[in-house]
Structure formats: C-alpha cells, structure tokens
MARTORDREN-880011 format. One record per residue (C-alpha): residue number from 1; residue in three letters; z, x, y. Coordinates in steps of 0.05 Angstrom, whole numbers, plus 5000, padded with zeros to 4 digits. Each point is the difference from the previous one (the first is absolute). Layout:
{NUM, "ALA", {Z, X, Y}};
...
//
This chain:
{1, "MET", {5000, 5000, 5000}};
{2, "SER", {4980, 5028, 5067}};
{3, "TYR", {5052, 5008, 5055}};
{4, "ASP", {4995, 4937, 5042}};
{5, "VAL", {5043, 5007, 5062}};
{6, "GLU", {4986, 4928, 5022}};
{7, "LEU", {5024, 4975, 4933}};
{8, "ILE", {5062, 5045, 5003}};
{9, "ARG", {5017, 4976, 5068}};
{10, "SER", {5005, 4930, 4974}};
{11, "ASP", {5061, 5022, 4959}};
{12, "PHE", {5036, 5014, 5066}};
{13, "PRO", {5019, 4938, 5037}};
{14, "ILE", {5021, 5033, 5064}};
{15, "LEU", {4931, 5030, 5011}};
{16, "SER", {4972, 4931, 5017}};
{17, "ARG", {5046, 4996, 5062}};
{18, "ARG", {4974, 5002, 5071}};
{19, "VAL", {5030, 5031, 5063}};
{20, "GLY", {4980, 4951, 5055}};
{21, "ASP", {4925, 4998, 5003}};
{22, "TYR", {4992, 5061, 4955}};
{23, "PRO", {5004, 5009, 4924}};
{24, "LEU", {5056, 5045, 4978}};
{25, "ALA", {4976, 5070, 4988}};
{26, "TYR", {5059, 5031, 4964}};
{27, "LEU", {4995, 5076, 5008}};
{28, "ASP", {5071, 5020, 4988}};
{29, "SER", {5004, 5008, 4926}};
{30, "ALA", {5031, 5069, 5004}};
{31, "ASN", {5059, 4965, 5031}};
{32, "THR", {5002, 4945, 4948}};
{33, "SER", {4946, 4968, 4957}};
{34, "GLN", {4989, 4925, 4994}};
{35, "LYS", {5017, 4966, 4936}};
{36, "PRO", {4955, 4961, 4952}};
{37, "GLN", {5017, 4929, 4976}};
{38, "VAL", {5016, 5026, 4930}};
{39, "VAL", {5057, 5043, 5028}};
{40, "ILE", {5028, 4944, 5042}};
{41, "ASP", {4995, 4952, 4940}};
{42, "ALA", {5035, 5049, 4953}};
{43, "MET", {5060, 5005, 5047}};
{44, "VAL", {5003, 4926, 5012}};
{45, "ASP", {4997, 4985, 4928}};
{46, "HIS", {5056, 5049, 4984}};
{47, "TYR", {5047, 4968, 5053}};
{48, "GLU", {4982, 4929, 4981}};
{49, "ARG", {5005, 5008, 4922}};
{50, "HIS", {5031, 5066, 4980}};
{51, "ASN", {5052, 5022, 5054}};
{52, "ALA", {5062, 5033, 4973}};
{53, "ASN", {5033, 5070, 5004}};
{54, "VAL", {4975, 5052, 4949}};
{55, "ALA", {5040, 5035, 4947}};
{56, "ARG", {5061, 4958, 5011}};
{57, "ALA", {4988, 4928, 4984}};
{58, "MET", {4992, 4987, 4926}};
{59, "HIS", {4969, 4930, 5009}};
{60, "MET", {4927, 4981, 4998}};
{61, "LEU", {4986, 5011, 5074}};
{62, "GLY", {5034, 5069, 4998}};
{63, "ALA", {4956, 5020, 4941}};
{64, "GLU", {4937, 4976, 5034}};
{65, "ALA", {5016, 5036, 5065}};
{66, "SER", {5018, 5065, 4963}};
{67, "ALA", {4934, 4997, 4962}};
{68, "ALA", {4963, 4986, 5065}};
{69, "TYR", {5033, 5059, 5035}};
{70, "ASP", {4986, 5047, 4941}};
{71, "ALA", {4927, 4975, 4997}};
{72, "GLY", {4994, 5017, 5073}};
{73, "ARG", {5021, 5072, 4987}};
{74, "GLU", {4955, 5005, 4940}};
{75, "LYS", {4938, 4977, 5042}};
{76, "VAL", {5015, 5050, 5056}};
{77, "ALA", {5011, 5057, 4950}};
{78, "GLY", {4931, 4983, 4968}};
{79, "PHE", {4968, 4998, 5068}};
{80, "ILE", {5019, 5068, 5022}};
{81, "GLY", {4989, 5032, 4931}};
{82, "ALA", {5074, 5016, 4984}};
{83, "ASN", {5016, 5029, 4933}};
{84, "ARG", {5058, 4948, 4988}};
{85, "THR", {5025, 4938, 5035}};
{86, "GLU", {5069, 5033, 5012}};
{87, "GLU", {4967, 5048, 5049}};
{88, "VAL", {4994, 4944, 5052}};
{89, "VAL", {5061, 4989, 5045}};
{90, "PHE", {4997, 4939, 5042}};
{91, "THR", {5025, 5008, 5073}};
{92, "LYS", {4994, 4959, 5060}};
{93, "ASN", {4943, 5040, 5032}};
{94, "ALA", {4971, 5070, 5001}};
{95, "SER", {5049, 5024, 5052}};
{96, "GLU", {5059, 4984, 4953}};
{97, "ALA", {4962, 5034, 4943}};
{98, "LEU", {4993, 5062, 5043}};
{99, "ASN", {5072, 4997, 5020}};
{100, "LEU", {5019, 4994, 4927}};
{101, "ALA", {4961, 5062, 4984}};
{102, "ALA", {5027, 5040, 5057}};
{103, "HIS", {5072, 4979, 4983}};
{104, "SER", {4996, 5012, 4925}};
{105, "LEU", {4957, 5064, 5001}};
{106, "GLY", {5046, 5029, 5056}};
{107, "ALA", {5061, 4998, 4957}};
{108, "THR", {4995, 5074, 4983}};
{109, "LEU", {4968, 5026, 5065}};
{110, "LYS", {5036, 5055, 5040}};
{111, "PRO", {4990, 5044, 5060}};
{112, "GLY", {4939, 5045, 4992}};
{113, "ASP", {4961, 4947, 4961}};
{114, "GLU", {4937, 4971, 5031}};
{115, "VAL", {4968, 4931, 5003}};
{116, "VAL", {4927, 4996, 5021}};
{117, "ILE", {4965, 4940, 5031}};
{118, "SER", {4943, 4994, 5049}};
{119, "VAL", {4991, 4981, 5073}};
{120, "MET", {4957, 4940, 4980}};
{121, "GLU", {5055, 4964, 4963}};
{122, "HIS", {5025, 4930, 5011}};
{123, "HIS", {5071, 5000, 5029}};
{124, "SER", {5022, 4976, 4931}};
{125, "ASN", {4979, 5067, 4971}};
{126, "ILE", {5032, 5041, 5057}};
{127, "VAL", {5066, 4970, 5017}};
{128, "PRO", {5031, 4999, 4929}};
{129, "TRP", {4984, 5074, 4991}};
{130, "GLN", {5030, 5014, 5069}};
{131, "LEU", {5061, 4967, 4981}};
{132, "LEU", {5004, 5036, 4935}};
{133, "CYS", {4990, 5067, 5031}};
{134, "ALA", {5054, 4984, 5053}};
{135, "ARG", {5048, 4981, 4942}};
{136, "THR", {4985, 5059, 4955}};
{137, "GLY", {4984, 5059, 5046}};
{138, "ALA", {4929, 5004, 4972}};
{139, "THR", {4942, 5015, 5045}};
{140, "LEU", {4945, 4952, 5014}};
{141, "ARG", {4928, 5027, 5007}};
{142, "TRP", {4933, 4968, 5009}};
{143, "PHE", {4924, 5005, 4994}};
{144, "ASP", {4961, 5000, 5064}};
{145, "ILE", {4933, 4966, 5006}};
{146, "THR", {4930, 5025, 5020}};
{147, "ASP", {4959, 4973, 5056}};
{148, "GLU", {4966, 4954, 4949}};
{149, "GLY", {5066, 4971, 4980}};
{150, "ARG", {5006, 5031, 4933}};
{151, "LEU", {5060, 5040, 4975}};
{152, "ASP", {4994, 5073, 5023}};
{153, "LEU", {5002, 5033, 4932}};
{154, "ALA", {4978, 5067, 5027}};
{155, "LYS", {5058, 5003, 5050}};
{156, "ALA", {5049, 4975, 4948}};
{157, "ALA", {4977, 5057, 4954}};
{158, "ALA", {5005, 5053, 5053}};
{159, "GLU", {5072, 4977, 5017}};
{160, "GLN", {5017, 4993, 4926}};
{161, "LEU", {5023, 4930, 5013}};
{162, "ILE", {5010, 4988, 4925}};
{163, "ASN", {5042, 5055, 4973}};
{164, "SER", {5058, 5018, 4954}};
{165, "ASN", {5048, 4966, 5046}};
{166, "THR", {4961, 4933, 4998}};
{167, "ARG", {5038, 4947, 4960}};
{168, "ILE", {4962, 4936, 5021}};
{169, "VAL", {4930, 4985, 5027}};
{170, "SER", {4988, 4931, 5025}};
{171, "LEU", {4933, 4979, 5029}};
{172, "THR", {4960, 4936, 5012}};
{173, "TRP", {4941, 4991, 4956}};
{174, "VAL", {4960, 4962, 5053}};
{175, "SER", {5020, 5004, 5075}};
{176, "ASN", {5017, 4932, 5032}};
{177, "VAL", {4971, 5026, 5067}};
{178, "LEU", {4943, 5048, 4985}};
{179, "GLY", {4979, 4970, 4933}};
{180, "THR", {5000, 5072, 4970}};
{181, "VAL", {5001, 5006, 4925}};
{182, "ASN", {5042, 5059, 4983}};
{183, "PRO", {4989, 5046, 4941}};
{184, "ILE", {5063, 4981, 4964}};
{185, "ALA", {4983, 5031, 4932}};
{186, "GLU", {4987, 5067, 5032}};
{187, "ILE", {5063, 5000, 5041}};
{188, "ALA", {5040, 4974, 4940}};
{189, "ALA", {4977, 5060, 4960}};
{190, "GLN", {5025, 5047, 5055}};
{191, "ALA", {5067, 4965, 5001}};
{192, "HIS", {5008, 5002, 4926}};
{193, "ALA", {4982, 5074, 4999}};
{194, "VAL", {5066, 5015, 5039}};
{195, "GLY", {5040, 4948, 4964}};
{196, "ALA", {4999, 4947, 5052}};
{197, "VAL", {4997, 4925, 4991}};
{198, "MET", {4938, 4963, 5029}};
{199, "VAL", {5015, 4933, 5034}};
{200, "VAL", {4942, 4958, 5025}};
{201, "ASP", {4998, 4940, 5048}};
{202, "GLY", {4946, 4957, 4970}};
{203, "SER", {5008, 4942, 5047}};
{204, "GLN", {4927, 5003, 5027}};
{205, "ALA", {4969, 5028, 4936}};
{206, "VAL", {5024, 4956, 4942}};
{207, "PRO", {4972, 4936, 5033}};
{208, "GLN", {4930, 5033, 5012}};
{209, "LEU", {4988, 5051, 4946}};
{210, "THR", {5000, 5001, 4924}};
{211, "THR", {5068, 5028, 4985}};
{212, "SER", {5022, 5042, 4941}};
{213, "VAL", {5068, 5027, 5017}};
{214, "THR", {5000, 5045, 4939}};
{215, "GLY", {4935, 5030, 5021}};
{216, "LEU", {5021, 5009, 5072}};
{217, "GLY", {5045, 5058, 4986}};
{218, "ALA", {5059, 4970, 5036}};
{219, "ASP", {5071, 4993, 4974}};
{220, "LEU", {5020, 4939, 5042}};
{221, "VAL", {4953, 4949, 5035}};
{222, "ALA", {5023, 4948, 5048}};
{223, "PHE", {4960, 4938, 5020}};
{224, "THR", {5012, 4929, 5026}};
{225, "GLY", {4979, 4932, 4977}};
{226, "HIS", {4979, 4967, 5066}};
{227, "LYS", {4944, 5047, 5012}};
{228, "MET", {4967, 4985, 4933}};
{229, "VAL", {4993, 4924, 5007}};
{230, "GLY", {5073, 4993, 4975}};
{231, "PRO", {5062, 4970, 5033}};
{232, "THR", {5045, 5032, 5051}};
{233, "GLY", {5069, 5022, 4974}};
{234, "ILE", {4977, 5043, 4943}};
{235, "GLY", {4976, 5069, 4988}};
{236, "ALA", {5004, 5051, 4946}};
{237, "LEU", {5016, 5073, 4984}};
{238, "TRP", {4962, 5027, 4939}};
{239, "GLY", {5030, 5062, 4968}};
{240, "ARG", {4992, 5043, 4940}};
{241, "TYR", {5050, 4972, 4952}};
{242, "ASP", {5034, 5065, 4984}};
{243, "LEU", {5010, 5013, 5074}};
{244, "LEU", {5028, 4929, 5012}};
{245, "ALA", {5047, 5010, 4943}};
{246, "GLU", {5029, 5062, 5033}};
{247, "LEU", {5008, 4971, 5071}};
{248, "PRO", {5066, 4969, 5024}};
{249, "PRO", {5000, 4928, 5027}};
{250, "PHE", {4983, 4981, 5070}};
{251, "LEU", {5042, 4937, 5007}};
{252, "GLY", {5060, 4976, 4960}};
{253, "GLY", {5014, 4929, 4976}};
{254, "GLY", {4985, 4950, 4947}};
{255, "GLU", {4947, 5012, 4945}};
{256, "MET", {4992, 5074, 5014}};
{257, "ILE", {5059, 5019, 4959}};
{258, "GLU", {5014, 5014, 4925}};
{259, "ILE", {5076, 5000, 4999}};
{260, "VAL", {5048, 4991, 5061}};
{261, "LYS", {5072, 5022, 4998}};
{262, "MET", {5047, 5010, 5055}};
{263, "GLY", {4997, 5074, 4987}};
{264, "GLY", {4925, 5006, 5004}};
{265, "SER", {4934, 4970, 4977}};
{266, "THR", {4939, 5017, 4959}};
{267, "PHE", {4931, 4976, 5019}};
{268, "ALA", {4944, 4961, 4966}};
{269, "PRO", {4935, 5036, 4982}};
{270, "PRO", {4940, 4997, 5046}};
{271, "PRO", {4976, 4956, 5033}};
{272, "TYR", {5063, 4958, 5002}};
{273, "ARG", {5047, 5053, 5026}};
{274, "PHE", {4960, 4998, 5065}};
{275, "GLU", {4999, 4923, 5005}};
{276, "ALA", {5070, 4980, 5022}};
{277, "GLY", {5014, 4928, 5011}};
{278, "THR", {4955, 4939, 4996}};
{279, "PRO", {4929, 5026, 5002}};
{280, "PRO", {4941, 4970, 5034}};
{281, "ILE", {4981, 4953, 4944}};
{282, "ALA", {4948, 4952, 5028}};
{283, "GLN", {4972, 5058, 5037}};
{284, "ALA", {4989, 5038, 4934}};
{285, "VAL", {4965, 4939, 4974}};
{286, "GLY", {4956, 5000, 5061}};
{287, "LEU", {4986, 5074, 4996}};
{288, "GLY", {4980, 4993, 4927}};
{289, "ALA", {4951, 4945, 5020}};
{290, "ALA", {4973, 5046, 5055}};
{291, "ALA", {4989, 5055, 4949}};
{292, "ASP", {4964, 4951, 4953}};
{293, "TYR", {4959, 4977, 5060}};
{294, "LEU", {4979, 5071, 5021}};
{295, "GLY", {4987, 5020, 4927}};
{296, "GLU", {4954, 4941, 4989}};
{297, "LEU", {4961, 5020, 5065}};
{298, "GLY", {4996, 5072, 4976}};
{299, "MET", {5028, 5054, 5042}};
{300, "ALA", {4938, 5041, 4997}};
{301, "ASP", {4962, 4942, 5033}};
{302, "VAL", {5057, 4991, 5050}};
{303, "ALA", {4995, 5075, 5020}};
{304, "ALA", {4924, 4995, 5005}};
{305, "HIS", {5005, 4941, 5046}};
{306, "GLU", {5055, 5035, 5040}};
{307, "ALA", {4956, 5061, 5009}};
{308, "ALA", {4937, 4957, 5018}};
{309, "ILE", {5037, 4958, 5052}};
{310, "THR", {5034, 5059, 5031}};
{311, "SER", {4936, 5040, 5003}};
{312, "TYR", {4967, 4940, 5038}};
{313, "ALA", {5060, 4995, 5046}};
{314, "LEU", {4999, 5075, 5017}};
{315, "ARG", {4924, 4996, 5013}};
{316, "VAL", {5002, 4942, 5050}};
{317, "LEU", {5068, 5020, 5033}};
{318, "GLN", {4973, 5070, 5015}};
{319, "GLN", {4944, 4967, 5041}};
{320, "LEU", {5049, 4974, 5049}};
{321, "ASP", {5007, 5038, 5066}};
{322, "GLY", {5072, 5023, 5012}};
{323, "LEU", {5024, 4991, 4926}};
{324, "ARG", {5025, 5061, 4962}};
{325, "VAL", {5013, 4995, 4926}};
{326, "LEU", {5062, 5039, 4979}};
{327, "GLY", {4990, 5045, 4936}};
{328, "THR", {4941, 5010, 4954}};
{329, "THR", {4941, 4955, 5003}};
{330, "SER", {4976, 5014, 4928}};
{331, "VAL", {5013, 4945, 4951}};
{332, "GLY", {5016, 4999, 4925}};
{333, "PRO", {5052, 5027, 4951}};
{334, "GLU", {5000, 5068, 5035}};
{335, "GLY", {4994, 4971, 5066}};
{336, "ARG", {5040, 4943, 5026}};
{337, "GLY", {5031, 4932, 4985}};
{338, "GLY", {4990, 4935, 5035}};
{339, "ALA", {5042, 5012, 5063}};
{340, "VAL", {4963, 5021, 5062}};
{341, "SER", {5042, 5017, 5062}};
{342, "PHE", {4969, 5012, 5067}};
{343, "THR", {5011, 5006, 5076}};
{344, "LEU", {4961, 4961, 5050}};
{345, "ALA", {4982, 5016, 5072}};
{346, "THR", {4958, 4965, 5054}};
{347, "ARG", {4932, 5027, 5016}};
{348, "ASP", {5034, 5038, 5058}};
{349, "GLY", {5046, 5033, 4954}};
{350, "LEU", {5064, 4960, 5013}};
{351, "ASP", {5043, 4994, 4937}};
{352, "ILE", {5017, 4931, 4977}};
{353, "HIS", {5070, 4994, 4967}};
{354, "PRO", {4994, 4981, 4927}};
{355, "HIS", {5049, 4942, 5011}};
{356, "ASP", {4952, 4971, 5053}};
{357, "VAL", {4942, 5011, 4952}};
{358, "MET", {5037, 4965, 4944}};
{359, "THR", {5018, 4940, 5046}};
{360, "PHE", {4929, 4991, 5025}};
{361, "LEU", {4972, 5005, 4929}};
{362, "ASP", {5049, 4948, 4977}};
{363, "SER", {4977, 4953, 5055}};
{364, "ARG", {4932, 5003, 4966}};
{365, "GLY", {5024, 4990, 4930}};
{366, "VAL", {5004, 5072, 4976}};
{367, "ALA", {5065, 5024, 4970}};
{368, "VAL", {5013, 5076, 5005}};
{369, "ARG", {5060, 5042, 5014}};
{370, "GLY", {5015, 5041, 5063}};
{371, "GLY", {5054, 5054, 5005}};
{372, "HIS", {5018, 5061, 4961}};
{373, "HIS", {5000, 4965, 4934}};
{374, "CYS", {5065, 5031, 4978}};
{375, "ALA", {4969, 5068, 5006}};
{376, "ARG", {5024, 5026, 5066}};
{377, "PRO", {4999, 5073, 4983}};
{378, "LEU", {4927, 4996, 4980}};
{379, "HIS", {4982, 4967, 5065}};
{380, "GLU", {5037, 5055, 5039}};
{381, "ARG", {4961, 5051, 4956}};
{382, "LEU", {4937, 4966, 5025}};
{383, "GLY", {5021, 5001, 5070}};
{384, "ILE", {5006, 4925, 5011}};
{385, "THR", {5056, 4950, 5002}};
{386, "ALA", {4966, 4944, 4962}};
{387, "SER", {4935, 4972, 4970}};
{388, "THR", {4968, 4937, 4976}};
{389, "ARG", {4990, 4993, 4926}};
{390, "ALA", {4950, 4954, 4965}};
{391, "SER", {5010, 4998, 4926}};
{392, "PHE", {4959, 4969, 4945}};
{393, "TYR", {5007, 4975, 4929}};
{394, "LEU", {4967, 4966, 4941}};
{395, "TYR", {4986, 4938, 5041}};
{396, "THR", {4973, 5030, 5065}};
{397, "LEU", {4928, 4981, 5025}};
{398, "GLU", {4951, 5035, 5041}};
{399, "ARG", {5000, 4941, 5048}};
{400, "GLU", {5075, 5013, 5013}};
{401, "ILE", {4983, 5070, 5019}};
{402, "ASP", {4946, 4973, 5048}};
{403, "GLN", {5053, 4952, 5029}};
{404, "LEU", {5045, 5061, 5011}};
{405, "VAL", {4944, 5038, 5036}};
{406, "GLU", {4986, 4939, 5046}};
{407, "ALA", {5072, 4995, 5015}};
{408, "LEU", {5007, 5073, 5015}};
{409, "ASN", {4938, 4997, 5047}};
{410, "TYR", {5032, 4941, 5036}};
{411, "THR", {5067, 5037, 5006}};
{412, "ARG", {4969, 5065, 5026}};
{413, "ASP", {4956, 4962, 5051}};
{414, "PHE", {5059, 4959, 5024}};
{415, "PHE", {5043, 5059, 5014}};
{416, "GLY", {4941, 5037, 5031}};
{417, "ARG", {4989, 4943, 5049}};
{418, "ALA", {5075, 4998, 5014}};
{419, "ALA", {5001, 5072, 5016}};
//
C-alpha cells in the first residue's frame, strides 16, 4: 500500500479544524504530535471498561488493567527493537527518563570523573547532568558544533573530549532545533572504548526513524510518547538489561520493592524497581496503540515522507528574502530530521522577533513555535536569542508548507511597512 497522506490525515480528528477563515496547518509536531482516533479510542475504552490499578487488585478489572499495561510495554519494546520487554522502563516523559539515568548512573561518580554532552542538547539533557556534576564533583564537558550545525568531531578529537576520565556520554540522536542527525553509533564506540556509558535522547528520533536500540550502540535511550502520536504523561527509558539490573532505584515507593523492613529494603528487578507507585496505566495503553499505529504505517515510509516534506520545506523557505535556516540544509538519514528552525527579517534587514512571527502565523492558521525551544545554550552558540521552528510529521502536506510561506511573506511585509 502506498503512503497516502490524505488518508492518514483522516485518522487525526484535530487536523480538520480551522483557525478563523484558515484551515489549521499544524507545523509544531516536534513540540507534540497529534493523536489518531485509534489512540484516543484505546484510552477511552480502557477508562470505560477496564479501569483499575495494576499488580494490586486481584479482581477481574485488576487483571485486565495489569494485562493491558503489560501489553503496552511489550508493544513499545517490539517497536524499538529491544531484546526483552523488561528493558523498557515507563516514565512520565523523556525528561524524567533522563533524570532517572543521571541519578542512577551517578551513584558512583566522584571528583575527576567527566560527563560529556553537547551544546545542541535540549535542557532535559543538560540540567540533569549539571545537577549530577554539582552533587558529585564530576566535571561536565561538551561537544561544540560546526558552522553547518553538526557536532564538531575534529575539535572534540583534538581536545580529547572523550578520554580515560569519561564515565558518561549523553547526546541527542536528532536535534530538536537544527534537525541534525548525530552519529550515535560512532560516538558510542568511542565511549565504550574508554569504559563510559552511552545515553541517548531519542525524543526527536524514535517518532521519525526506524529504531533498533540494540543496533544503535547505546546503553540507555530516552524517548517520550506524546511526540510519537501517543498520549502525554508517559515516556520510556530503554536500557540494556544487565545495566539496568546494576543500577540503584531513582524513586522509592510502592511496587518497586522486593522486601521492606524497618531496617532496610531490597528492590524488585527491572523494570519495576524504577516504577514507583501507580504507573501511567491508561497512557501505556495509548502508547501501545500508538506503537501499533506507527508499525502498521511502516517507519521506513514515515521516514521517507519526513525527508520528502522537509526537503520541500527547505527548498521553498530558502527562496524567501530575509529568512535564514539554522543548521544543515541536507536531508536524509545522515542529514536532518523534520524540524526546521529559522530567523526572519524584513527586506531592509530589520529582525522580526520569533514571538511576533509565531503570533502572526497563528492568525493565519499556521501553528509553529517561537523561542529558544528549551535549547538556550545552542541559540547562544549561534549568536541569537531565539528562533522560529516549523516541524513536520507523518501527516504534513505540501499545501501546509505553502500556507506557511504565504503567512511568512505576509508577516515580513507587514513589519517592513511598519518600519
């Protein structure tokens, strides 16, 4: 079956909305994706017919809820190519997954140890490591980027960024601002050569690319449900089972224990030792439905559409006077994902603030994001305070890109006249 975007769009009720006189052009999927009816229905059905707590209630509803929760984990594990279902830890989002990784991996860190990240990271992959280093006395170091928006591997090699003191390397797979696809397997090999653990923020990659966590070379991979047509309130941390089994818990509470005595406690095996308290049950059901939906579409076809629509967007956006695309303009597995960030100026060179751009675009039905996109250090590195980001997904059409271009022209000309 060919990839029919119009047919796919009919699965997403919200995409038929209008904004005043304009059809909704939703170009903010890097922020959160829209949800197909099958995901909505799966969650409604769970609440209407199967709602109960898991692993505690021995009645029929409890058994059904437990089975549904376990099925969600099994579907997600299959979607990302995990070796075993127990390698998938459910969290409330990717930020919590990365905090879990930082907290548990950092239990043995000491002064003199080093943690390596990059300047292109989302704040969720910066702040947890800053907190860890402040707590342990370890040193935080980072990859710089080239003028094209790629990791500066030559500079990193010259500075021996990854060395015998490196204990953890944590990088984004796909940048949420630049769209850059990073060479994770190559860097993971460098990390493993010095005995370091490789952590990956897969938030922008897992929804777009065929994912095999075992083939990626990473030890831990964080991602979130709401960017992959799933619900908010659930994310995941995949980890090699042997590594997870060695790590201490992140949070304490019900269900993550083996035996509790007043003198101390022992902990359940993975993934349960990392899932304290009542988990996101209905959200796991929804995420399982999302994994099924994406699997039926075929992630190779999703990635191909993403590349095609991004290529079209880059081509037409670069024809606009006063618009500058941030990062590489090459598209594909070694190029960039479906997030395109840019700055806009009038024909006379007056910069238009991204918040103004975002507001004017919204008035014409185009939903984008303006700001630093939770990546302020990257924007500082680029010499700007903020940017506008249009991000595409499996349901994006060329006519929505055309609507974006028309709205950008209107915005630029309006501010040009005002000046």
